[in-house]
N, C-alpha and C positions, 0 to 999 in steps of 0.2 A: 353636828359639825359647825354650822353657822351659829354665831352667838347671837343672843336677843338682849338688848338693853330696854329697860322700862323705866319711864320717868315716874317718880313718886309725886303724889299730890293728894288732894282731899279724898279723891276716889279710891285710893289705894293705901293711904297712910294707916296702917294698922297691922299688928304683927301677924294676925290671922290671915290678912289678905296677902301680905308679903310672902308668908309661907305658901299660899296657893299659887302665886306668881312664880315662885322658884320651882314648884312641882310641875308646873305648866311649861317651864322652859327658860326662865330669865337667869342670865349669868351675870349681869352687871345692872346696878341701879343708879339712875341719874338723878341728881338733885339740882334743879334749876334754881340758881341763886338769885334769879329776878323776883322770886316769889318766897314767902315763907319767912317766919321769924327763926332766929338761931335756936331758941329753946325747942321749937317744933322740929327743926332739922336734926338737932342733937338726938332728940327722942327717935326720929326715924332711923338714924344711924345705929343706935342702940338696938333697935328691932332687927336691922338687917344682920348685925353681928350675932344676935342671939339665934336667929334663924339659920345663919351659917354653921354655927356650932351644933345645932339640933340636926341638921340635915347632913352634916359632916362633908360639906362641899365648899370650896372657895368661892366667895362672891366678891365682885368688885364694885367699888363706889366711884362714880365720876361726878365731880362738882363742876357745873357748868356756869362760868362767869358771865355776867350780864353783858359787859363790855359797854361801849359808848353808843348805846342805842339812842338814836335821834328822835325826838318826838315833838309834836305840836303842843301848844300850851292849852290853857283852859279858854272856853268860850262863854259869852254872857248867858246864852241859852243852853249850853251843853253841847251845841253843834253849830255847824255853819253850812249852808248850801252853796256849792261852788257850781256855777253854770258854765258851760263851754263857752268860750270866747270872752268871758269876764277877765278884768285886769284887777289884780290884788297886790297888796304889799305883805310880803313876809318880813317879820322884824325879830331881832334878838333883844329888844327892849322888853323890860318886864311889865307887860300890859296884859289885859284881858282882851281876847279876840272878840270880833264883832264883824258887821258887814265891811267887806274890803280890807280887812285886817287879820292876819294869821300870825299869832306868836310862835316862835321856834325855840326849843330848849336846847340850843347848841350854840355856844358863845362865838364860834368860829365859822358859823354858817355863811355870813356875807363874805368872808375872806376865802371860802372854799369854792364858791360857785362863780360863774362868769356867764356873760351874755350867750345865749343859745343852749345852755345846759338844761337837761331835763330834771325835774324833781318829782319823785313818785310818793304818794301818800296812802295810808290806810291799806297796807299790803299790796301796793301796786295797783289798786282800783282806781285811783285818781292820778292825774298827771298835769303838771303845769311846766311852762318853759320860762326861762329866765330872760327878762327883757333889759333890765338895768340894775346895777348895784349902786347904791349910795349910802356910804357909811354903814350904819346897822340896819339899813332897810334894803330889801331886794324886791323889786317890781317884777311880777309875773303875769303870764296869760294863761288861762285855763285851757288845756287841750282836751282833757277828758274829765268831765265834772261828776259830781255826786254829793253825797253827805259826808262831811268831815266832822268828827265829833272829838271830845276831848282827849288829849294825850295819845292820839294815834301816831303810828310810826311814820318816819321820814326816810326815804332812800335817795341817795346822790350817786347814780351810777357814772355820771360824766365828771364828777369832782375828784380832785386829788386831796384826800384827807390825810394830812401829814401828822396829826396828833397820835399819841400812843393809844393803842386799843385798851389799855389797862388803866381804869379810872380809880378814884379814890375808894369807891364803894367796892370795886373788885379787889383792892388790896386788903381791905377789912375782910371780904368774904373768903379770900385766899388764906389769910391767917387762921380764920375760924375752920375752914375745911381741912387745912392740913394738920391742925391740932386735933381735929376729930378723926384723923386717920384715912382721909381720901387717898385713893390709889391713882386716880387720874384727875387732871385739871383740863377742862375744856376752855380754849381761849377764843372768845368770839371776835368777829370782824378783824381777823389777822390781815395785815396788809403787806408783810414782807417776812423774811426770816428773821430780821432784826427784833421783830416783836417776839418771836420764840425765845431767843437769846435772852431778851430783857426779863421775861417771865421765868426762864431757868435760873437766872441770878437770884431772883426773889425766892424761889423755891428752895434753893441751896441755903440762903440765908436763914431759912426756917428749919434747916437741918432735916429736910424731907427728901425721899427719893421717888415721890410721885411723879408719874409720866405726863407728858404734855400732849393733848389732842388739839391740833389746829383745826379750826372750823373754817373751812373755805366758803365764804359766802359774799365775798367782795369781788368786784371786777379786777381790782388791782391784784388781788390774791390769785385769780386764775391766770393772769399773765406770768406769774413767777411761782407756779404750784410745785415745780419740781424742786426748787430751792427751799420751799416751806417743808415739803415732805422730808428733804434731807435733814433739816434742822429740827423737826418735831419728833416725837415718840410714835405718833400715829395721827391720822387725819379723819375728819368728819366732813362728808358731802352735805352741807347744810343747805338743802334745795329751797328753803323758803325764801330768805333774803336773796339767794343766789339767783332764783328765778325772776327777781326784780331787777337785780343789777345787770344781768345779761339777758338777751333774748331767750324766751322759753324753749325755743327749738334747739338751742345749743346745750341746754342742761344735760340731756341724756349722753351727749358726746363728751362733755366735760367730766361728767360722772365716770365714764368709761375710761378716759385717759388717766383720771386720778387713781382708780382701782388697779389699773395695770402698772402704773409707776409705783404705787405702794407695795404691790406684790413683788416687783423686782428689787425693791429696796428693803424687803422684809419688815415693812411698817404696817400695823393693823389699820384697816380702813373701814370706816362706819358709813352707811347709807342712812340719811334721816330725812325726816319732815313728810308728813301726810301719807305714810306708807298704808295705813288702814284708817284714814280720817273719818270715813263714814260711820266707823264703829263707835265714834264718840256718842252718837245717838241710836244707832241700829245694831241689832245683834248678828247681822251678817255684812261682810264687806262687799264692795263691788267687784265685778269680774277684772276690771282694770287695776284695782289695788292688789288683788291677788297676783295678777300678772306682773306688777311692779315689784313685789317682794321677790317673786320667783326670778326675775331678771337680775336683781341685785345679787342673789345667791349664785346664779349663773355665771356672772361676771367676776366673781371671786371676792365679794365683800366678806370681810371677817365678821361683821356685825350689822344687823338691821335694827333700827331703833324705833321705839314708840314714844310719843310725846303726850299729846292731850288725850290720846286713846286710853292710857293708863293713868294719867294724872287727874283728869276731870271727866273722863268718859264714863258711860253707864255700864259698860261691859269690859272692864280692864282685864280680868283673867281669860275671858273668852277671846279678846283680841290677841293675847299671848299665844293660847292654843292654836288659833288659825294661823298665826305667823310661823310657829313652830312646825305644824302639819305641812304648810306650804314649802317651808324650807327643805324639810325632810324629803318631800316628794321630788323636788329637783335634785337633791343630793343622791337619792336612789337612781335617778336617770343618769346623772354624771358618772356614778360609779360603774355603770354599765356601758357607757357610750363615750367617755372622754378620758384623756390621759393627763398626766402632769404637765405643767407649762414647760414649753421647750427650753433647752438649756441656753440658747442664744439670749433669752431674756435676762439672764443672770451673769453669764460669763463674758469677760472682755478679753483682752490679749493676755493678761496674767492673773487669773482668778485667785483669791486668797484660799488657803487650805480649808478653812472653816466652811466657806460656800461650797467648795467642791465636795466635801464629806456630806454635807446636808443635802445637797442635790443627789449625790450617789446613793444616799440611804433611800430616797424617794424612788429612784430608779430600781433599786433592788426590790422594793415592794412590788413593783409591776413585773419585774422578770421572774421573781420567785413566788409570786402569788402571796405576798405577805398580808397579813390581817391587821396588822397595827404597826406603828412606830412607837419607840420607847426612848425618851431623853432623860438626862439627868443635868439639872441645871440650878445654879444659885442666883442668876441674874435674869433669866428669861430669854437670853440671847439665843441659845441653842434651839429653843422652842420656836421662836420667830423665824429663824432660818430654815429649819425643818418644814415649817408650815407654809412657807412663802411659795413653793412651787404647786400649792393647792392639792395635796394628796387627798384621795377619796377614803382613807382609813383614819381611825382615831390615833391621837398623838398622846400617849400616856407620859405626863410630864411630872417627874418626881423632883421634888425640892424640900430642903429643910429650912427653907425661908418662907414664912407665911406671906410677907409682902409680895414676894416673887410669885407665890401660888395665886394670889389674888389678881395680880397684873396679868398673868397669862390667862386668866378667865376670859379676856377680850380676844385672844387669838384663835382663829378658826381651827376647829378640829381637836383642840387640846382637852385633856381630861387632867386637871391638876390634881396631884396626889401628894399631900404633906406627909413627910416622914421625919421622925425625931433626929435621926442621924443617918447619913449616907452609908457609912461603914465601908466595907470593902466589897463593894458591889462587882468589882472585876473578878473576885474570886468566888462569890456566892451570890447568885441572883435569886435563889429560891424565895426569900421573903418579899421580893419585889414582884415575882411572878405570882405569889399567892394574892397581893393586892390587886393585880391585873385581873385575875381570875374572878375575883369578887365583884368586878364591875359587870360581868356577864357579857362583855363586849367581844370577848374571845373564848375559845374553848380548847381542850387538850388536843395537841397535835398542829395547832396553828402556828405559822411562822411569824415572828416578830422582829423587825429590824431595829437594833439598839444603836444609839449614838450619843456621845458625849464628848466633853474636853477634859484632857489630862494635862496638867494638874486642874483640879476643880476650882471653879470660882473666878477663873480669868474671863473677863467679859469678851463676848464675841469669839470664843475660841472653841472649836469643835475639831478633833483630830482622831476620834475612834469610831469605828463602826464594826458591828457584829451582828450575826444572824443566830437567833435563838429559837427553840421550838417550846411551846407551852407545855409543860410536864402534866 
C-alpha cells in the first residue's frame, strides 16, 4: 500500500542491485542532482527502465533539484574551531577562511540577515547570532560552538530569503532530467506557491508533463503550506533542513498537518530524512526508526523515502525490506481497526461530482466488503481522488498511458497496470478482470468497486461507479 522511494548512489547504482531493490519493494527511484555526473545518471535511468520492462511494473523516477543550498567556503586548514562566546566575521567576499573569518557562498547573505537573527551551521550543530551587518561583512557571536569544516551547510531560519529557489545549476539539471524522462521533479527550499508556478512554466517550456514535488523544509514554507500544496502536484516533508528551520518539537506536528492537508486535496505526500539512518552502517535499525516509519504509514503518507540508507549505506536492500515489512505490518493493523477518512475532510457546501463518486466508491468497499478498487485513467486524477480517503484495499489503476502509470506509482495503494487500449470496458470487463486475477491480490467471488470518468481522458473527471464480482 505505502510506496517506497529509494535514492540511488554508489551503494546501489547497478542493474542487479536496482532489480533487488524493486523486488524488495521500491516503487520510485530518487536521483539527487546535488551529486553525480550526467553520464552516470543517464546510465542509472537506463538501468531503471530496463528493470521496469523486465519486471513488468511501472517505476517512477524523481529528480531532486539541489536548490540554493547555502554553504560556508574553504578554510586554510580545512576547518575552524568555533568557541562559544567568540566573535567572528562572516563575509561574502571571495577569501579563504581562517581565525575569526568565515566565508559564505551566498551573495545575498548580508542582505538577508539582520541584528538578532540566528544562523545555524553544519546541520544545525553550531549556532551564531548576528550582531551587526556592514556591507559584505556580518559580525556574529558564537552561541553553540564546535568544529566547522569546508563547505558545510548554512541555515537562516530567521531570514527572509526572497531569491528564487531555482538556480542556474537547477535549470541545467532540469533540462537533463526532463530529457531523460523524469516523472517527478523535486523542488528544494520552496518559499511560496509562486516558486511552484515558476517551475511549472519551465517544465511546460520543455514540453514535459512531469509532476512537481514541493519540498517543505523552510520556515517560510511552513507558514503557507496549504497554498504550496494547492499549487504543487505533491509534497515532501523534508525533515532534515526543516528540523533546523523550526524547533525540533514542532516537526512531528507539522508533518501531521501536511499529511492531512495532502489527503484532503488528493495530493501525494512523502515523508523523508533519517527514517532508517542507522542502517547506513548497521544491518538493523533502531526501535525508534521502525516506530517513525510506522507512524508515517499510520498518518497516511503516500510514500516513505530512503536517502543515504540506499545511496551510500552498507545495507541498501535490507533497508528497503525492513521498511516494506514495517509498513505492511501497520497496514494490516489499519485494515482491521480503521476506516476511511471522514467525509467532512473532503466535502464542502457543494462538492464536485468527481469527489463525491470517488468517496462513495470507498464507502461501498466498506459497506459491501469489497476487496479492491478499480479505476481507469489517462491522467492519474481518478487514482489520486480514489486514494485520498486512504482505503485499506489495493487500487487497480488501468491506463493506456505509460507516463501516467509511472506517475501513479507514487500514489498510496495503487497497482498501475498498463494496457494497450482501453477498448469498450463498459461492455466487456473480462480482459481487465483477468489482469487483476494475475496479481493474486483478489480471488474468485471477491467484490471490486469500479470507478472512472466518461468520456475518458478528461482531467479530474469521475462520474461512473459500478460493483463487479471477480469471475
